N, CA, C and O atoms as CSV, one atom per row, in Angstrom:
chain,resi,resn,atom,element,x,y,z
A,1,MET,N,N,1.269,-1.319,-0.283
A,1,MET,CA,C,-0.200,0.405,-0.285
A,1,MET,C,C,1.350,1.288,0.084
A,1,MET,O,O,2.382,1.092,0.725
A,2,ASN,N,N,0.428,2.872,-1.198
A,2,ASN,CA,C,1.082,3.049,-1.089
A,2,ASN,C,C,0.633,5.020,0.200
A,2,ASN,O,O,-0.394,5.689,0.321
A,3,ARG,N,N,1.531,5.106,0.588
A,3,ARG,CA,C,0.805,5.616,1.460
A,3,ARG,C,C,1.106,7.108,1.365
A,3,ARG,O,O,1.912,7.609,0.582
A,4,LEU,N,N,0.215,7.882,2.430
A,4,LEU,CA,C,0.023,9.982,1.383
A,4,LEU,C,C,0.344,9.802,2.652
A,4,LEU,O,O,0.416,10.988,2.975
A,5,THR,N,N,0.662,9.044,3.897
A,5,THR,CA,C,1.217,9.951,5.054
A,5,THR,C,C,2.131,9.105,6.139
A,5,THR,O,O,2.459,7.921,6.214
A,6,LYS,N,N,2.501,10.795,7.301
A,6,LYS,CA,C,3.782,9.142,7.773
A,6,LYS,C,C,3.320,9.943,9.283
A,6,LYS,O,O,2.884,11.092,9.209
A,7,LYS,N,N,3.419,9.414,10.327
A,7,LYS,CA,C,3.028,9.441,11.359
A,7,LYS,C,C,3.738,10.354,12.132
A,7,LYS,O,O,4.290,10.985,11.229
A,8,VAL,N,N,4.213,11.005,13.446
A,8,VAL,CA,C,4.794,12.015,13.723
A,8,VAL,C,C,4.124,12.413,15.077
A,8,VAL,O,O,3.006,12.915,15.194
A,9,GLY,N,N,4.769,12.185,15.815
A,9,GLY,CA,C,3.989,11.576,17.113
A,9,GLY,C,C,2.756,11.689,17.234
A,9,GLY,O,O,2.216,11.428,16.159
A,10,ASP,N,N,2.186,11.898,17.861
A,10,ASP,CA,C,0.420,11.983,17.439
A,10,ASP,C,C,-0.128,12.730,16.594
A,10,ASP,O,O,-1.240,13.196,16.840
A,11,ASN,N,N,0.589,13.037,15.304
A,11,ASN,CA,C,-0.405,14.055,14.832
A,11,ASN,C,C,0.581,13.317,13.335
A,11,ASN,O,O,1.666,12.764,13.157
A,12,TYR,N,N,-0.452,13.691,12.627
A,12,TYR,CA,C,0.086,12.608,11.234
A,12,TYR,C,C,0.537,14.580,9.186
A,12,TYR,O,O,-0.067,15.619,8.920
A,13,CYS,N,N,1.610,13.987,8.635
A,13,CYS,CA,C,1.682,14.987,7.901
A,13,CYS,C,C,1.818,14.355,6.408
A,13,CYS,O,O,1.773,13.125,6.369
A,14,SER,N,N,2.011,15.183,4.925
A,14,SER,CA,C,2.186,14.698,4.428
A,14,SER,C,C,3.840,14.090,3.753
A,14,SER,O,O,4.834,14.739,3.425
A,15,GLN,N,N,3.616,12.815,3.742
A,15,GLN,CA,C,4.568,12.225,2.572
A,15,GLN,C,C,5.166,12.635,0.936
A,15,GLN,O,O,6.228,13.103,0.525
A,16,SER,N,N,3.903,12.194,0.290
A,16,SER,CA,C,3.991,13.305,-0.919
A,16,SER,C,C,4.285,14.466,-1.439
A,16,SER,O,O,5.085,14.719,-2.340
A,17,GLY,N,N,3.837,14.927,-1.042
A,17,GLY,CA,C,3.572,16.697,-1.015
A,17,GLY,C,C,2.839,17.398,-1.589
A,17,GLY,O,O,2.892,18.627,-1.617
A,18,ASP,N,N,1.641,16.324,-2.407
A,18,ASP,CA,C,0.969,16.046,-3.309
A,18,ASP,C,C,-0.696,16.638,-2.948
A,18,ASP,O,O,-1.648,16.406,-3.693
A,19,PHE,N,N,-0.788,17.386,-1.738
A,19,PHE,CA,C,-2.295,18.199,-2.070
A,19,PHE,C,C,-3.529,17.280,-2.791
A,19,PHE,O,O,-4.124,16.358,-2.235
A,20,TYR,N,N,-3.687,17.618,-3.743
A,20,TYR,CA,C,-4.417,16.135,-4.773
A,20,TYR,C,C,-5.383,14.852,-3.901
A,20,TYR,O,O,-6.538,14.754,-3.486
A,21,ASP,N,N,-3.975,13.873,-3.926
A,21,ASP,CA,C,-3.282,12.897,-3.840
A,21,ASP,C,C,-4.506,13.080,-1.868
A,21,ASP,O,O,-5.732,12.973,-1.837
A,22,LEU,N,N,-3.887,13.264,-1.012
A,22,LEU,CA,C,-4.605,13.802,-0.007
A,22,LEU,C,C,-5.998,14.369,0.405
A,22,LEU,O,O,-6.567,14.373,1.496
A,23,TYR,N,N,-6.318,14.785,-0.660
A,23,TYR,CA,C,-7.645,14.836,-0.417
A,23,TYR,C,C,-8.795,14.166,-1.051
A,23,TYR,O,O,-9.861,13.786,-0.568
A,24,ASN,N,N,-8.365,14.118,-2.140
A,24,ASN,CA,C,-8.779,12.294,-2.567
A,24,ASN,C,C,-9.413,11.502,-2.309
A,24,ASN,O,O,-10.573,11.168,-2.549
A,25,LYS,N,N,-7.732,10.765,-1.180
A,25,LYS,CA,C,-7.961,10.109,-0.181
A,25,LYS,C,C,-8.988,10.417,1.269
A,25,LYS,O,O,-9.536,9.600,2.009
A,26,LEU,N,N,-8.983,11.709,1.306
A,26,LEU,CA,C,-9.588,12.069,2.769
A,26,LEU,C,C,-11.671,11.699,1.692
A,26,LEU,O,O,-12.752,11.217,2.030
A,27,GLY,N,N,-11.084,12.308,0.428
A,27,GLY,CA,C,-12.711,12.023,0.083
A,27,GLY,C,C,-13.136,11.337,0.223
A,27,GLY,O,O,-13.910,11.330,1.180
A,28,LYS,N,N,-13.029,10.430,-0.423
A,28,LYS,CA,C,-13.331,8.555,-0.556
A,28,LYS,C,C,-12.903,7.912,1.159
A,28,LYS,O,O,-12.675,6.719,1.360
A,29,LEU,N,N,-12.868,8.877,2.150
A,29,LEU,CA,C,-12.438,8.121,3.518
A,29,LEU,C,C,-13.504,8.231,3.908
A,29,LEU,O,O,-14.158,7.416,4.558
A,30,GLU,N,N,-13.806,9.312,3.528
A,30,GLU,CA,C,-15.462,10.774,4.639
A,30,GLU,C,C,-16.732,9.448,3.344
A,30,GLU,O,O,-17.694,8.790,3.739
A,31,ASP,N,N,-16.503,9.476,2.741
A,31,ASP,CA,C,-17.648,9.153,2.037
A,31,ASP,C,C,-17.552,7.569,2.209
A,31,ASP,O,O,-18.668,7.214,2.586
A,32,LEU,N,N,-16.872,6.672,2.120
A,32,LEU,CA,C,-16.845,5.299,3.759
A,32,LEU,C,C,-17.627,5.055,4.967
A,32,LEU,O,O,-18.210,4.090,5.459
A,33,GLU,N,N,-17.298,7.075,5.463
A,33,GLU,CA,C,-18.021,6.721,6.884
A,33,GLU,C,C,-19.420,7.364,6.605
A,33,GLU,O,O,-20.179,7.551,7.555
A,34,GLU,N,N,-19.741,7.666,5.490
A,34,GLU,CA,C,-21.213,8.634,5.605
A,34,GLU,C,C,-22.121,7.318,4.998
A,34,GLU,O,O,-23.270,7.186,5.421
A,35,GLN,N,N,-21.641,6.459,4.111
A,35,GLN,CA,C,-21.789,4.417,4.403
A,35,GLN,C,C,-22.387,4.286,5.765
A,35,GLN,O,O,-23.506,4.386,6.268
A,36,LEU,N,N,-20.615,3.897,6.323
A,36,LEU,CA,C,-21.566,3.289,7.478
A,36,LEU,C,C,-22.210,3.654,8.888
A,36,LEU,O,O,-22.698,3.037,9.835
A,37,GLY,N,N,-21.950,5.024,8.525
A,37,GLY,CA,C,-23.288,6.592,9.316
A,37,GLY,C,C,-22.309,5.812,11.075
A,37,GLY,O,O,-22.563,5.527,12.245
A,38,CYS,N,N,-21.234,5.812,10.148
A,38,CYS,CA,C,-20.101,5.326,12.160
A,38,CYS,C,C,-19.003,6.029,11.974
A,38,CYS,O,O,-19.424,6.114,10.820
A,39,PRO,N,N,-17.632,6.843,11.958
A,39,PRO,CA,C,-16.289,6.957,12.080
A,39,PRO,C,C,-16.096,5.076,11.880
A,39,PRO,O,O,-16.700,4.106,12.339
A,40,LEU,N,N,-14.714,5.294,10.782
A,40,LEU,CA,C,-14.761,3.905,11.177
A,40,LEU,C,C,-13.046,3.436,11.957
A,40,LEU,O,O,-12.328,2.549,11.496
A,41,GLU,N,N,-12.860,3.900,12.630
A,41,GLU,CA,C,-11.255,3.894,13.750
A,41,GLU,C,C,-13.000,3.244,14.405
A,41,GLU,O,O,-12.976,2.021,14.539
A,42,VAL,N,N,-14.341,3.882,14.779
A,42,VAL,CA,C,-14.966,3.248,15.855
A,42,VAL,C,C,-15.670,2.047,15.848
A,42,VAL,O,O,-16.215,1.709,16.899
A,43,VAL,N,N,-15.785,1.165,14.625
A,43,VAL,CA,C,-16.202,0.423,13.381
A,43,VAL,C,C,-14.875,-0.709,13.455
A,43,VAL,O,O,-14.992,-1.918,13.254
A,44,PHE,N,N,-13.861,-0.136,13.725
A,44,PHE,CA,C,-11.933,-0.874,13.354
A,44,PHE,C,C,-12.342,-1.348,15.214
A,44,PHE,O,O,-12.276,-2.522,15.577
A,45,LYS,N,N,-12.742,-0.204,16.181
A,45,LYS,CA,C,-12.108,-0.578,17.362
A,45,LYS,C,C,-13.868,-1.847,17.816
A,45,LYS,O,O,-14.094,-2.759,18.611
A,46,ALA,N,N,-14.591,-1.171,16.823
A,46,ALA,CA,C,-15.860,-2.267,17.634
A,46,ALA,C,C,-16.135,-3.890,16.894
A,46,ALA,O,O,-17.024,-4.697,17.167
A,47,LEU,N,N,-15.068,-3.997,15.919
A,47,LEU,CA,C,-14.355,-5.288,14.889
A,47,LEU,C,C,-13.035,-6.295,15.639
A,47,LEU,O,O,-12.934,-7.522,15.644
A,48,GLU,N,N,-12.183,-5.322,16.197
A,48,GLU,CA,C,-11.450,-6.247,16.965
A,48,GLU,C,C,-11.651,-6.175,18.472
A,48,GLU,O,O,-10.906,-6.890,19.142
A,49,ASN,N,N,-12.653,-5.329,19.185
A,49,ASN,CA,C,-12.637,-5.501,20.777
A,49,ASN,C,C,-14.089,-5.811,21.132
A,49,ASN,O,O,-14.547,-5.963,22.264
A,50,GLY,N,N,-14.346,-5.838,20.664
A,50,GLY,CA,C,-16.381,-6.309,21.001
A,50,GLY,C,C,-17.289,-4.784,21.016
A,50,GLY,O,O,-16.911,-3.722,20.523
A,51,ILE,N,N,-18.287,-4.990,21.574
A,51,ILE,CA,C,-18.931,-3.982,21.839
A,51,ILE,C,C,-19.759,-4.265,22.908
A,51,ILE,O,O,-20.225,-5.369,23.190
A,52,TYR,N,N,-20.052,-2.388,23.953
A,52,TYR,CA,C,-21.598,-2.783,24.698
A,52,TYR,C,C,-22.517,-2.193,24.148
A,52,TYR,O,O,-22.582,-1.144,23.508
A,53,ILE,N,N,-23.796,-3.548,24.679
A,53,ILE,CA,C,-24.665,-3.119,24.124
A,53,ILE,C,C,-25.847,-2.701,25.029
A,53,ILE,O,O,-25.466,-2.731,26.199
A,54,LYS,N,N,-27.010,-2.361,24.935
A,54,LYS,CA,C,-28.499,-1.262,26.122
A,54,LYS,C,C,-28.594,-2.650,25.436
A,54,LYS,O,O,-28.370,-3.110,24.316
A,55,ASN,N,N,-29.216,-3.283,27.135
A,55,ASN,CA,C,-29.369,-5.070,27.946
A,55,ASN,C,C,-30.837,-4.750,28.606
A,55,ASN,O,O,-30.915,-4.874,29.828
A,56,SER,N,N,-32.436,-4.199,27.611
A,56,SER,CA,C,-33.553,-3.784,28.236
A,56,SER,C,C,-33.610,-4.911,28.794
A,56,SER,O,O,-34.783,-5.043,28.447
A,57,ILE,N,N,-33.280,-6.448,29.699
A,57,ILE,CA,C,-33.727,-6.841,30.021
A,57,ILE,C,C,-32.868,-7.185,31.035
A,57,ILE,O,O,-33.217,-8.089,31.794
A,58,TYR,N,N,-31.972,-6.723,31.171
A,58,TYR,CA,C,-30.794,-6.645,32.707
A,58,TYR,C,C,-31.219,-4.960,33.151
A,58,TYR,O,O,-30.343,-4.309,33.721
A,59,ASN,N,N,-32.794,-4.192,32.824
A,59,ASN,CA,C,-32.716,-3.411,33.316
A,59,ASN,C,C,-31.592,-1.923,32.266
A,59,ASN,O,O,-31.392,-0.897,32.917
A,60,GLY,N,N,-31.242,-1.950,31.401
A,60,GLY,CA,C,-30.623,-1.492,30.990
A,60,GLY,C,C,-29.394,-1.171,30.806
A,60,GLY,O,O,-28.750,-0.223,30.355
A,61,VAL,N,N,-29.091,-2.927,31.591
A,61,VAL,CA,C,-27.385,-2.486,32.278
A,61,VAL,C,C,-26.701,-3.217,31.196
A,61,VAL,O,O,-26.866,-4.407,30.924
A,62,PRO,N,N,-25.715,-2.166,30.455
A,62,PRO,CA,C,-24.753,-2.488,29.498
A,62,PRO,C,C,-24.200,-3.706,29.547
A,62,PRO,O,O,-23.629,-4.101,30.564
A,63,GLU,N,N,-24.334,-4.593,28.208
A,63,GLU,CA,C,-23.934,-6.069,28.047
A,63,GLU,C,C,-22.514,-6.499,27.176
A,63,GLU,O,O,-22.308,-6.718,25.983
A,64,TYR,N,N,-22.258,-6.501,27.538
A,64,TYR,CA,C,-20.541,-6.746,26.750
A,64,TYR,C,C,-20.542,-7.687,25.827
A,64,TYR,O,O,-20.460,-8.756,26.432
A,65,ILE,N,N,-20.631,-8.021,23.763
A,65,ILE,CA,C,-20.655,-8.689,23.255
A,65,ILE,C,C,-19.430,-9.057,22.374
A,65,ILE,O,O,-19.025,-8.139,21.661
A,66,ARG,N,N,-18.902,-10.004,22.313
A,66,ARG,CA,C,-17.393,-10.055,22.434
A,66,ARG,C,C,-16.549,-10.108,21.181
A,66,ARG,O,O,-15.485,-9.624,20.794
A,67,THR,N,N,-17.710,-11.093,20.612
A,67,THR,CA,C,-17.723,-11.523,18.837
A,67,THR,C,C,-18.910,-10.244,17.962
A,67,THR,O,O,-19.934,-9.674,18.337
A,68,VAL,N,N,-18.362,-10.231,17.087
A,68,VAL,CA,C,-19.305,-9.142,16.187
A,68,VAL,C,C,-18.476,-9.049,14.713
A,68,VAL,O,O,-17.299,-9.276,14.433
A,69,GLY,N,N,-19.471,-8.672,14.013
A,69,GLY,CA,C,-19.062,-8.998,12.398
A,69,GLY,C,C,-20.118,-7.243,12.433
A,69,GLY,O,O,-20.479,-6.480,13.329
A,70,LEU,N,N,-20.325,-7.296,10.279
A,70,LEU,CA,C,-20.291,-5.974,10.163
A,70,LEU,C,C,-20.875,-6.638,9.231
A,70,LEU,O,O,-20.347,-7.724,8.995
A,71,VAL,N,N,-22.594,-6.131,8.063
A,71,VAL,CA,C,-23.221,-7.034,7.045
A,71,VAL,C,C,-23.796,-5.210,6.399
A,71,VAL,O,O,-24.079,-4.244,7.107
A,72,TYR,N,N,-23.799,-5.283,5.077
A,72,TYR,CA,C,-24.822,-4.741,4.413
A,72,TYR,C,C,-25.718,-4.630,4.318
A,72,TYR,O,O,-26.146,-4.894,3.195
A,73,MET,N,N,-27.229,-3.935,5.878
A,73,MET,CA,C,-29.114,-4.427,5.711
A,73,MET,C,C,-29.690,-5.001,4.410
A,73,MET,O,O,-30.181,-5.998,3.882
A,74,ASN,N,N,-29.235,-3.466,4.198
A,74,ASN,CA,C,-30.433,-2.929,2.649
A,74,ASN,C,C,-30.313,-1.693,2.665
A,74,ASN,O,O,-30.127,-1.240,3.794
A,75,ASP,N,N,-30.369,-0.444,1.270
A,75,ASP,CA,C,-31.027,0.669,1.741
A,75,ASP,C,C,-31.080,1.394,2.171
A,75,ASP,O,O,-30.796,2.561,1.902
A,76,MET,N,N,-31.821,0.479,3.730
A,76,MET,CA,C,-33.221,1.921,4.227
A,76,MET,C,C,-31.666,1.891,5.300
A,76,MET,O,O,-31.028,2.761,5.894
A,77,TYR,N,N,-31.580,0.927,5.192
A,77,TYR,CA,C,-31.592,0.497,7.315
A,77,TYR,C,C,-29.173,-0.042,6.590
A,77,TYR,O,O,-28.601,-1.000,7.110
A,78,GLY,N,N,-28.669,0.579,5.828
A,78,GLY,CA,C,-27.114,0.630,5.580
A,78,GLY,C,C,-26.801,-0.745,6.077
A,78,GLY,O,O,-27.301,-1.867,6.012
A,79,PHE,N,N,-25.745,-0.160,6.606
A,79,PHE,CA,C,-24.549,-1.482,7.915
A,79,PHE,C,C,-25.609,-1.065,9.369
A,79,PHE,O,O,-26.459,-0.325,9.865
A,80,ALA,N,N,-24.660,-2.308,9.508
A,80,ALA,CA,C,-25.028,-2.669,10.578
A,80,ALA,C,C,-23.704,-4.060,11.385
A,80,ALA,O,O,-23.018,-4.866,10.756
A,81,LEU,N,N,-23.795,-3.808,13.252
A,81,LEU,CA,C,-22.677,-4.955,13.995
A,81,LEU,C,C,-23.452,-6.124,13.742
A,81,LEU,O,O,-24.444,-6.049,13.017
A,82,THR,N,N,-23.224,-6.817,14.081
A,82,THR,CA,C,-24.485,-8.887,14.012
A,82,THR,C,C,-23.092,-9.019,15.861
A,82,THR,O,O,-21.926,-8.936,16.246
A,83,CYS,N,N,-24.040,-9.183,16.130
A,83,CYS,CA,C,-23.116,-9.686,17.435
A,83,CYS,C,C,-23.409,-11.699,17.996
A,83,CYS,O,O,-24.517,-12.226,18.094
A,84,PHE,N,N,-22.134,-12.352,18.243
A,84,PHE,CA,C,-22.529,-13.134,18.551
A,84,PHE,C,C,-21.799,-14.022,19.999
A,84,PHE,O,O,-20.776,-13.700,20.605
A,85,ASN,N,N,-22.548,-14.991,20.223
A,85,ASN,CA,C,-22.284,-15.094,22.057
A,85,ASN,C,C,-21.319,-15.851,21.636
A,85,ASN,O,O,-20.840,-15.960,20.507
A,86,GLU,N,N,-20.929,-16.637,23.117
A,86,GLU,CA,C,-19.890,-17.560,22.320
A,86,GLU,C,C,-19.920,-19.387,21.710
A,86,GLU,O,O,-19.053,-20.145,21.275
A,87,LYS,N,N,-21.007,-19.477,21.906
A,87,LYS,CA,C,-20.923,-20.866,20.816
A,87,LYS,C,C,-21.772,-19.881,19.097
A,87,LYS,O,O,-22.527,-20.216,18.184
A,88,ALA,N,N,-21.210,-18.917,19.414
A,88,ALA,CA,C,-20.971,-18.439,17.674
A,88,ALA,C,C,-23.104,-18.408,17.463
A,88,ALA,O,O,-23.639,-18.561,16.365
A,89,GLU,N,N,-23.876,-18.188,18.744
A,89,GLU,CA,C,-25.352,-18.175,18.022
A,89,GLU,C,C,-25.700,-16.759,18.267
A,89,GLU,O,O,-25.760,-16.477,19.464
A,90,GLN,N,N,-25.991,-15.619,17.285
A,90,GLN,CA,C,-26.349,-13.990,16.548
A,90,GLN,C,C,-27.455,-13.650,17.959
A,90,GLN,O,O,-28.470,-14.208,18.376
A,91,MET,N,N,-26.780,-12.633,18.335
A,91,MET,CA,C,-27.677,-12.117,19.489
A,91,MET,C,C,-27.823,-11.008,19.030
A,91,MET,O,O,-28.171,-10.122,19.811
A,92,GLY,N,N,-27.635,-10.725,17.794
A,92,GLY,CA,C,-28.207,-9.396,17.453
A,92,GLY,C,C,-28.180,-8.018,17.101
A,92,GLY,O,O,-28.428,-7.315,18.080
A,93,ILE,N,N,-27.900,-7.179,15.728
A,93,ILE,CA,C,-28.097,-6.484,14.240
A,93,ILE,C,C,-28.416,-5.082,15.664
A,93,ILE,O,O,-29.247,-4.994,16.568
A,94,TYR,N,N,-27.087,-4.065,15.129
A,94,TYR,CA,C,-27.310,-2.738,16.092
A,94,TYR,C,C,-26.509,-2.402,14.511
A,94,TYR,O,O,-25.450,-2.640,13.930
A,95,LEU,N,N,-27.713,-1.745,14.318
A,95,LEU,CA,C,-27.453,-0.358,13.222
A,95,LEU,C,C,-25.546,0.318,13.765
A,95,LEU,O,O,-25.345,0.502,14.965
A,96,ALA,N,N,-24.474,0.574,12.809
A,96,ALA,CA,C,-23.823,1.388,12.887
A,96,ALA,C,C,-24.319,2.931,12.742
A,96,ALA,O,O,-23.910,3.674,13.634
A,97,SER,N,N,-24.966,3.391,11.958
A,97,SER,CA,C,-25.653,4.753,13.075
A,97,SER,C,C,-26.086,5.022,13.482
A,97,SER,O,O,-26.591,6.129,13.297
A,98,GLU,N,N,-26.507,3.687,15.201
A,98,GLU,CA,C,-27.140,3.833,16.388
A,98,GLU,C,C,-25.488,3.666,16.714
A,98,GLU,O,O,-24.982,2.624,16.299
A,99,TYR,N,N,-24.677,4.549,17.375
A,99,TYR,CA,C,-23.442,4.270,17.624
A,99,TYR,C,C,-24.035,5.031,18.700
A,99,TYR,O,O,-24.985,5.668,18.245
A,100,LYS,N,N,-23.789,5.336,20.566
A,100,LYS,CA,C,-23.813,5.290,21.685
A,100,LYS,C,C,-25.492,5.883,21.381
A,100,LYS,O,O,-25.792,7.077,21.405
A,101,LEU,N,N,-26.108,5.160,21.203
A,101,LEU,CA,C,-27.627,5.192,20.776
A,101,LEU,C,C,-28.093,4.092,21.111
A,101,LEU,O,O,-29.227,4.090,21.589
A,102,THR,N,N,-27.371,2.834,20.965
A,102,THR,CA,C,-27.867,1.755,21.124
A,102,THR,C,C,-26.779,0.725,22.236
A,102,THR,O,O,-26.909,-0.075,23.162
A,103,TRP,N,N,-25.203,1.657,21.068
A,103,TRP,CA,C,-24.012,0.762,21.620
A,103,TRP,C,C,-22.769,1.270,21.379
A,103,TRP,O,O,-22.456,2.218,20.659
A,104,TRP,N,N,-21.953,0.409,22.181
A,104,TRP,CA,C,-21.210,1.890,22.789
A,104,TRP,C,C,-18.943,0.619,22.828
A,104,TRP,O,O,-18.468,-0.403,23.323
A,105,LEU,N,N,-18.639,1.463,22.180
A,105,LEU,CA,C,-17.446,1.025,22.906
A,105,LEU,C,C,-16.628,0.755,24.369
A,105,LEU,O,O,-15.694,0.025,24.700
A,106,LYS,N,N,-17.514,1.772,25.083
A,106,LYS,CA,C,-16.888,1.340,27.126
A,106,LYS,C,C,-17.820,1.033,28.032
A,106,LYS,O,O,-18.769,1.776,28.280
A,107,GLU,N,N,-17.693,0.337,28.380
A,107,GLU,CA,C,-19.208,-0.391,29.238
A,107,GLU,C,C,-19.768,1.510,29.691
A,107,GLU,O,O,-20.832,2.004,29.315
A,108,ASP,N,N,-18.703,2.234,30.550
A,108,ASP,CA,C,-19.330,3.403,30.585
A,108,ASP,C,C,-19.524,4.499,30.207
A,108,ASP,O,O,-19.579,5.620,30.712
A,109,LYS,N,N,-19.700,3.753,28.550
A,109,LYS,CA,C,-19.934,5.410,27.921
A,109,LYS,C,C,-19.243,6.721,27.149
A,109,LYS,O,O,-19.680,7.442,26.252
A,110,SER,N,N,-17.840,6.723,27.960
A,110,SER,CA,C,-17.786,7.236,27.639
A,110,SER,C,C,-16.326,7.896,26.674
A,110,SER,O,O,-15.477,8.787,26.644
A,111,GLU,N,N,-16.719,6.969,26.147
A,111,GLU,CA,C,-16.029,7.748,24.297
A,111,GLU,C,C,-15.965,8.102,23.659
A,111,GLU,O,O,-14.935,7.994,22.994
Protein backbone atom coordinates (compact mmCIF):
# COMPACT_ATOMS: atom_id res chain seq x y z
CA MET A 1 0.00 0.00 0.00
CA ASN A 2 1.29 3.43 -0.88
CA ARG A 3 0.83 5.76 2.09
CA LEU A 4 0.32 9.45 1.52
CA THR A 5 1.06 10.36 5.14
CA LYS A 6 3.49 9.49 7.88
CA LYS A 7 2.91 9.59 11.62
CA VAL A 8 4.96 12.07 13.65
CA GLY A 9 4.12 11.71 17.32
CA ASP A 10 0.33 11.81 17.55
CA ASN A 11 -0.07 13.69 14.28
CA TYR A 12 0.23 12.96 10.58
CA CYS A 13 2.00 14.88 7.85
CA SER A 14 2.24 14.52 4.09
CA GLN A 15 4.89 12.23 2.62
CA SER A 16 4.17 13.14 -0.97
CA GLY A 17 3.55 16.87 -0.88
CA ASP A 18 0.74 16.32 -3.40
CA PHE A 19 -2.34 17.73 -1.73
CA TYR A 20 -4.58 16.60 -4.61
CA ASP A 21 -3.86 12.95 -3.69
CA LEU A 22 -4.36 13.68 0.00
CA TYR A 23 -7.74 15.33 -0.56
CA ASN A 24 -8.88 12.50 -2.85
CA LYS A 25 -8.00 9.86 -0.29
CA LEU A 26 -9.59 11.84 2.53
CA GLY A 27 -12.72 12.30 0.45
CA LYS A 28 -12.95 8.55 -0.21
CA LEU A 29 -12.53 7.80 3.50
CA GLU A 30 -15.24 10.32 4.37
CA ASP A 31 -17.53 8.70 1.77
CA LEU A 32 -16.98 5.33 3.49
CA GLU A 33 -17.83 6.85 6.88
CA GLU A 34 -21.04 8.30 5.44
CA GLN A 35 -21.98 4.90 4.04
CA LEU A 36 -21.25 3.22 7.36
CA GLY A 37 -23.03 5.89 9.37
CA CYS A 38 -20.20 5.78 11.88
CA PRO A 39 -16.50 6.77 12.04
CA LEU A 40 -14.15 4.16 10.54
CA GLU A 41 -11.98 3.93 13.64
CA VAL A 42 -15.06 3.18 15.77
CA VAL A 43 -16.15 0.35 13.46
CA PHE A 44 -12.66 -1.17 13.49
CA LYS A 45 -12.42 -0.95 17.30
CA ALA A 46 -15.83 -2.63 17.56
CA LEU A 47 -14.74 -5.46 15.26
CA GLU A 48 -11.43 -5.87 17.06
CA ASN A 49 -12.49 -5.46 20.70
CA GLY A 50 -16.26 -6.00 20.85
CA ILE A 51 -19.02 -3.66 21.97
CA TYR A 52 -21.36 -2.94 24.84
CA ILE A 53 -25.05 -3.05 24.05
CA LYS A 54 -28.09 -1.62 25.77
CA ASN A 55 -29.75 -4.67 27.30
CA SER A 56 -33.39 -4.15 28.21
CA ILE A 57 -33.58 -7.58 29.86
CA TYR A 58 -31.25 -6.43 32.63
CA ASN A 59 -32.81 -2.97 33.21
CA GLY A 60 -30.57 -1.32 30.64
CA VAL A 61 -27.29 -2.51 32.16
CA PRO A 62 -24.76 -2.63 29.31
CA GLU A 63 -23.81 -6.12 28.15
CA TYR A 64 -20.39 -6.83 26.63
CA ILE A 65 -20.36 -8.67 23.31
CA ARG A 66 -16.90 -9.87 22.21
CA THR A 67 -17.66 -11.31 18.78
CA VAL A 68 -18.94 -8.72 16.33
CA GLY A 69 -19.28 -8.78 12.55
CA LEU A 70 -20.19 -6.15 9.98
CA VAL A 71 -22.96 -6.69 7.43
CA TYR A 72 -24.79 -4.61 4.88
CA MET A 73 -28.51 -4.82 5.60
CA ASN A 74 -30.13 -2.94 2.70
CA ASP A 75 -30.44 0.57 1.26
CA MET A 76 -32.84 1.62 4.02
CA TYR A 77 -30.80 0.50 7.05
CA GLY A 78 -27.26 0.45 5.67
CA PHE A 79 -24.53 -1.27 7.67
CA ALA A 80 -25.02 -3.09 10.95
CA LEU A 81 -22.99 -4.89 13.58
CA THR A 82 -24.04 -8.47 14.17
CA CYS A 83 -23.33 -9.82 17.63
CA PHE A 84 -22.65 -13.45 18.54
CA ASN A 85 -22.27 -15.29 21.84
CA GLU A 86 -19.50 -17.78 22.63
CA LYS A 87 -21.57 -20.56 20.96
CA ALA A 88 -21.61 -18.54 17.70
CA GLU A 89 -25.35 -17.93 18.08
CA GLN A 90 -26.51 -14.56 16.81
CA MET A 91 -27.56 -12.31 19.69
CA GLY A 92 -28.63 -9.21 17.85
CA ILE A 93 -28.11 -6.70 15.12
CA TYR A 94 -27.22 -3.07 15.84
CA LEU A 95 -27.12 -0.42 13.16
CA ALA A 96 -23.71 1.22 12.77
CA SER A 97 -25.53 4.56 12.69
CA GLU A 98 -26.87 3.89 16.22
CA TYR A 99 -23.42 4.22 17.78
CA LYS A 100 -23.84 5.85 21.21
CA LEU A 101 -27.60 5.15 21.09
CA THR A 102 -27.82 1.35 21.32
CA TRP A 103 -24.15 0.32 21.39
CA TRP A 104 -20.82 1.66 22.71
CA LEU A 105 -17.15 0.81 22.81
CA LYS A 106 -16.84 1.33 26.57
CA GLU A 107 -19.07 0.11 29.37
CA ASP A 108 -19.32 3.58 30.93
CA LYS A 109 -20.16 5.13 27.53
CA SER A 110 -17.28 7.59 27.96
CA GLU A 111 -15.94 7.44 24.41
